[in-house]
Backbone as CSV, one residue per row, in Angstrom:
resi,resn,N_x,N_y,N_z,CA_x,CA_y,CA_z,C_x,C_y,C_z
1,MET,32.031,-6.703,-89.076,31.449,-5.764,-88.163,32.583,-4.934,-87.561
2,LYS,32.389,-3.635,-87.586,33.371,-2.715,-87.032,32.930,-2.356,-85.612
3,ILE,33.871,-2.373,-84.673,33.568,-2.105,-83.279,34.328,-0.862,-82.839
4,LEU,33.582,0.152,-82.376,34.179,1.387,-81.878,33.923,1.482,-80.382
5,ILE,34.964,1.794,-79.613,34.838,1.908,-78.166,35.127,3.343,-77.763
6,HIS,34.159,3.968,-77.085,34.301,5.325,-76.578,34.248,5.260,-75.053
7,THR,35.090,6.061,-74.407,35.055,6.108,-72.945,34.871,7.546,-72.484
8,ARG,34.184,7.678,-71.367,34.029,8.984,-70.722,34.362,8.809,-69.250
9,ASN,35.339,9.559,-68.781,35.788,9.491,-67.392,36.207,8.082,-67.000
10,ALA,36.799,7.342,-67.936,37.092,5.936,-67.667,38.473,5.549,-68.171
11,ASP,39.102,4.632,-67.464,40.318,3.973,-67.913,39.988,2.498,-68.063
12,LEU,40.264,1.951,-69.244,39.915,0.563,-69.517,41.090,-0.362,-69.243
13,ALA,40.780,-1.587,-68.891,41.796,-2.628,-68.749,42.311,-3.007,-70.138
14,GLU,43.516,-3.577,-70.179,44.122,-3.916,-71.481,43.318,-4.973,-72.228
15,ASP,42.788,-5.960,-71.515,42.095,-7.057,-72.188,40.608,-6.773,-72.435
16,PHE,40.103,-5.623,-72.012,38.683,-5.317,-72.187,38.320,-5.245,-73.666
17,ARG,39.166,-4.626,-74.481,38.896,-4.509,-75.917,38.808,-5.899,-76.570
18,GLU,39.702,-6.800,-76.182,39.688,-8.158,-76.747,38.410,-8.894,-76.352
19,ILE,37.985,-8.739,-75.099,36.763,-9.396,-74.631,35.550,-8.863,-75.387
20,VAL,35.507,-7.545,-75.586,34.389,-6.927,-76.303,34.355,-7.430,-77.747
21,GLU,35.492,-7.448,-78.419,35.525,-7.899,-79.817,35.143,-9.364,-79.938
22,GLU,35.620,-10.188,-79.031,35.294,-11.611,-79.083,33.798,-11.848,-78.892
23,LYS,33.210,-11.180,-77.899,31.798,-11.401,-77.608,30.897,-10.831,-78.702
24,LEU,31.224,-9.646,-79.228,30.381,-9.052,-80.262,30.548,-9.760,-81.606
25,ASN,31.745,-10.258,-81.900,31.922,-11.001,-83.145,31.200,-12.341,-83.108
26,SER,30.944,-12.871,-81.916,30.183,-14.118,-81.826,28.713,-13.903,-82.193
27,MET,28.242,-12.658,-82.208,26.857,-12.358,-82.576,26.625,-12.503,-84.079
28,GLU,27.678,-12.639,-84.855,27.522,-12.776,-86.304,26.878,-14.097,-86.682
29,ARG,26.799,-15.044,-85.755,26.188,-16.337,-86.057,24.699,-16.214,-86.336
30,PHE,24.083,-15.104,-85.936,22.654,-14.909,-86.169,22.363,-14.377,-87.568
31,SER,23.371,-14.080,-88.332,23.260,-13.587,-89.707,22.347,-12.367,-89.827
32,VAL,22.448,-11.469,-88.879,21.770,-10.175,-88.939,22.816,-9.169,-89.388
33,GLU,22.498,-8.404,-90.413,23.472,-7.478,-90.983,23.685,-6.286,-90.047
34,ILE,24.896,-6.178,-89.536,25.262,-5.065,-88.658,26.585,-4.515,-89.169
35,ASP,26.606,-3.230,-89.515,27.826,-2.611,-90.038,28.773,-2.195,-88.922
36,ARG,28.228,-1.536,-87.903,29.090,-0.956,-86.882,28.392,-1.014,-85.524
37,VAL,29.175,-1.331,-84.495,28.670,-1.327,-83.124,29.507,-0.341,-82.329
38,GLU,28.839,0.596,-81.666,29.528,1.540,-80.802,29.334,1.098,-79.359
39,VAL,30.440,0.982,-78.641,30.426,0.631,-77.234,30.835,1.883,-76.468
40,GLU,29.921,2.413,-75.673,30.198,3.618,-74.912,30.263,3.259,-73.433
41,ILE,31.373,3.637,-72.782,31.593,3.311,-71.385,31.631,4.607,-70.592
42,LEU,30.751,4.718,-69.606,30.644,5.918,-68.780,30.903,5.557,-67.328
43,HIS,31.662,6.378,-66.646,31.880,6.189,-65.211,31.227,7.338,-64.464
44,GLU,30.429,7.004,-63.492,29.774,7.993,-62.651,30.704,8.311,-61.486
45,THR,31.001,9.589,-61.290,31.926,9.982,-60.228,31.250,10.126,-58.869
46,ASN,29.936,10.098,-58.842,29.200,10.211,-57.589,29.397,8.928,-56.774
47,PRO,29.960,9.015,-55.563,30.210,7.799,-54.781,28.939,7.090,-54.314
48,ARG,27.814,7.764,-54.317,26.562,7.115,-53.922,26.026,6.164,-54.992
49,GLN,26.585,6.238,-56.169,26.182,5.350,-57.263,27.058,4.099,-57.290
50,GLY,27.572,3.669,-56.163,28.563,2.601,-56.056,28.275,1.354,-56.871
51,ASN,27.099,0.759,-56.707,26.805,-0.487,-57.416,26.450,-0.273,-58.877
52,HIS,26.172,0.951,-59.254,25.797,1.241,-60.640,26.647,2.373,-61.199
53,SER,27.909,2.400,-60.823,28.765,3.515,-61.233,29.369,3.343,-62.618
54,HIS,29.311,2.142,-63.182,29.864,1.894,-64.517,28.712,1.564,-65.452
55,ARG,28.570,2.355,-66.499,27.480,2.179,-67.456,28.062,1.866,-68.826
56,VAL,27.495,0.874,-69.504,27.904,0.490,-70.856,26.681,0.578,-71.755
57,ILE,26.859,1.246,-72.905,25.779,1.396,-73.880,26.262,0.813,-75.201
58,LEU,25.527,-0.143,-75.741,25.834,-0.751,-77.040,24.808,-0.259,-78.048
59,THR,25.274,0.279,-79.176,24.390,0.808,-80.209,24.894,0.365,-81.572
60,THR,23.986,-0.095,-82.432,24.363,-0.469,-83.797,24.061,0.679,-84.738
61,HIS,24.839,0.763,-85.799,24.636,1.758,-86.846,24.844,1.079,-88.189
62,GLY,24.198,1.590,-89.202,24.439,1.072,-90.537,23.182,0.564,-91.189
63,ALA,23.374,-0.372,-92.125,22.285,-0.851,-92.962,21.301,-1.726,-92.207
64,GLY,21.717,-2.399,-91.183,20.850,-3.319,-90.457,19.927,-2.601,-89.499
65,PRO,19.303,-3.354,-88.612,18.368,-2.758,-87.654,19.095,-1.951,-86.580
66,LEU,18.394,-1.005,-85.999,18.935,-0.231,-84.897,18.683,-1.002,-83.611
67,ILE,19.768,-1.352,-82.929,19.676,-2.087,-81.673,20.444,-1.292,-80.636
68,LYS,19.818,-1.088,-79.494,20.484,-0.363,-78.423,20.218,-1.093,-77.118
69,SER,21.286,-1.357,-76.376,21.137,-1.955,-75.054,22.075,-1.245,-74.098
70,GLU,21.676,-1.217,-72.859,22.424,-0.446,-71.885,22.325,-1.137,-70.537
71,ALA,23.419,-1.059,-69.762,23.441,-1.671,-68.436,24.366,-0.877,-67.529
72,ALA,24.055,-0.886,-66.243,24.888,-0.226,-65.242,25.178,-1.225,-64.136
73,GLU,26.443,-1.418,-63.832,26.861,-2.382,-62.811,28.024,-1.819,-62.019
74,PHE,28.637,-2.661,-61.196,29.709,-2.219,-60.311,31.068,-2.129,-60.990
75,ASN,31.260,-2.783,-62.159,32.496,-2.605,-62.932,32.189,-2.708,-64.420
76,ASP,33.193,-2.397,-65.244,32.992,-2.345,-66.691,32.589,-3.694,-67.272
77,LEU,33.269,-4.745,-66.851,33.024,-6.061,-67.426,31.635,-6.584,-67.080
78,ALA,31.214,-6.388,-65.843,29.869,-6.828,-65.447,28.806,-6.041,-66.208
79,ALA,29.010,-4.750,-66.381,28.054,-3.933,-67.134,28.022,-4.356,-68.597
80,PHE,29.209,-4.651,-69.161,29.247,-5.092,-70.559,28.546,-6.431,-70.722
81,ASP,28.757,-7.372,-69.802,28.101,-8.675,-69.891,26.584,-8.549,-69.854
82,THR,26.083,-7.700,-68.981,24.636,-7.506,-68.885,24.088,-6.852,-70.155
83,ALA,24.795,-5.860,-70.678,24.356,-5.204,-71.908,24.462,-6.161,-73.089
84,ALA,25.485,-7.008,-73.111,25.654,-7.963,-74.213,24.544,-9.007,-74.208
85,LYS,24.060,-9.405,-73.029,22.939,-10.345,-72.960,21.691,-9.734,-73.588
86,ALA,21.415,-8.481,-73.248,20.245,-7.800,-73.818,20.416,-7.609,-75.322
87,PHE,21.635,-7.301,-75.744,21.957,-7.121,-77.164,21.733,-8.431,-77.925
88,ALA,22.222,-9.540,-77.360,22.056,-10.855,-77.998,20.584,-11.245,-78.062
89,PHE,19.826,-10.916,-77.034,18.403,-11.233,-77.032,17.680,-10.501,-78.158
90,GLN,18.021,-9.229,-78.362,17.390,-8.456,-79.433,17.789,-8.992,-80.805
91,ILE,19.058,-9.340,-80.973,19.502,-9.898,-82.260,18.814,-11.232,-82.511
92,ARG,18.679,-12.055,-81.482,18.020,-13.353,-81.641,16.563,-13.170,-82.052
93,LYS,15.873,-12.180,-81.472,14.488,-11.913,-81.856,14.390,-11.493,-83.315
94,ILE,15.300,-10.639,-83.765,15.302,-10.195,-85.162,15.584,-11.374,-86.085
95,HIS,16.519,-12.217,-85.699,16.867,-13.392,-86.504,15.677,-14.344,-86.620
96,GLU,14.984,-14.588,-85.511,13.852,-15.502,-85.540,12.687,-14.935,-86.333
97,ARG,12.504,-13.610,-86.299,11.442,-12.997,-87.104,11.722,-13.113,-88.589
98,SER,12.987,-13.130,-88.955,13.337,-13.177,-90.374,13.310,-14.594,-90.939
99,LYS,13.185,-15.612,-90.080,13.138,-16.981,-90.565,11.851,-17.206,-91.356
100,ASP,11.937,-18.081,-92.327,10.759,-18.422,-93.116,10.206,-19.746,-92.599
101,PHE,9.117,-19.676,-91.852,8.506,-20.871,-91.319,7.471,-21.380,-92.313
102,ASP,7.405,-22.686,-92.484,6.418,-23.284,-93.362,5.133,-23.451,-92.572
103,ARG,4.127,-22.677,-92.902,2.871,-22.667,-92.153,1.838,-23.615,-92.776
104,GLU,2.316,-24.633,-93.415,1.426,-25.577,-94.068,0.806,-26.503,-93.025
105,THR,-0.495,-26.673,-93.063,-1.176,-27.554,-92.122,-1.348,-28.924,-92.757
106,LEU,-1.781,-29.870,-91.958,-1.996,-31.229,-92.471,-3.124,-31.248,-93.497
107,ARG,-4.144,-30.441,-93.292,-5.277,-30.419,-94.216,-4.837,-29.939,-95.604
108,THR,-4.064,-28.871,-95.669,-3.623,-28.366,-96.978,-2.579,-29.294,-97.593
109,ARG,-1.819,-30.017,-96.776,-0.832,-30.932,-97.321,-1.512,-32.123,-97.981
110,LYS,-2.626,-32.644,-97.383,-3.354,-33.764,-97.957,-3.993,-33.378,-99.287
111,GLN,-4.489,-32.153,-99.388,-5.141,-31.708,-100.615,-4.153,-31.589,-101.750
112,SER,-2.904,-31.193,-101.430,-1.914,-31.041,-102.498,-1.357,-32.368,-102.965
113,LEU,-1.494,-33.429,-102.155,-1.002,-34.736,-102.564,-2.015,-35.389,-103.410
């Protein structure tokens, strides 16, 4: 999975990229095909937006499903964590839908024996 980070009106901490890569690479355990994830970080300059001045948008591109999650919090890391939770929830739903459940009932199992 390729991870692209875009910023607008923002300066990122040095370890933010490592945290993003670690958390998004952990999503590969769901075996959902994702080619590229774009992480967009926006800072609102309006001081009245204090608690929601940092916005993070996660978007997938490529052969797999289109997943988009977005969160606004008081700093970049908190916004990323909230968006990553929503992102993981969507990936988990896609993974569970793709599972093959055996819908065999007891009645049909007895008939086949």
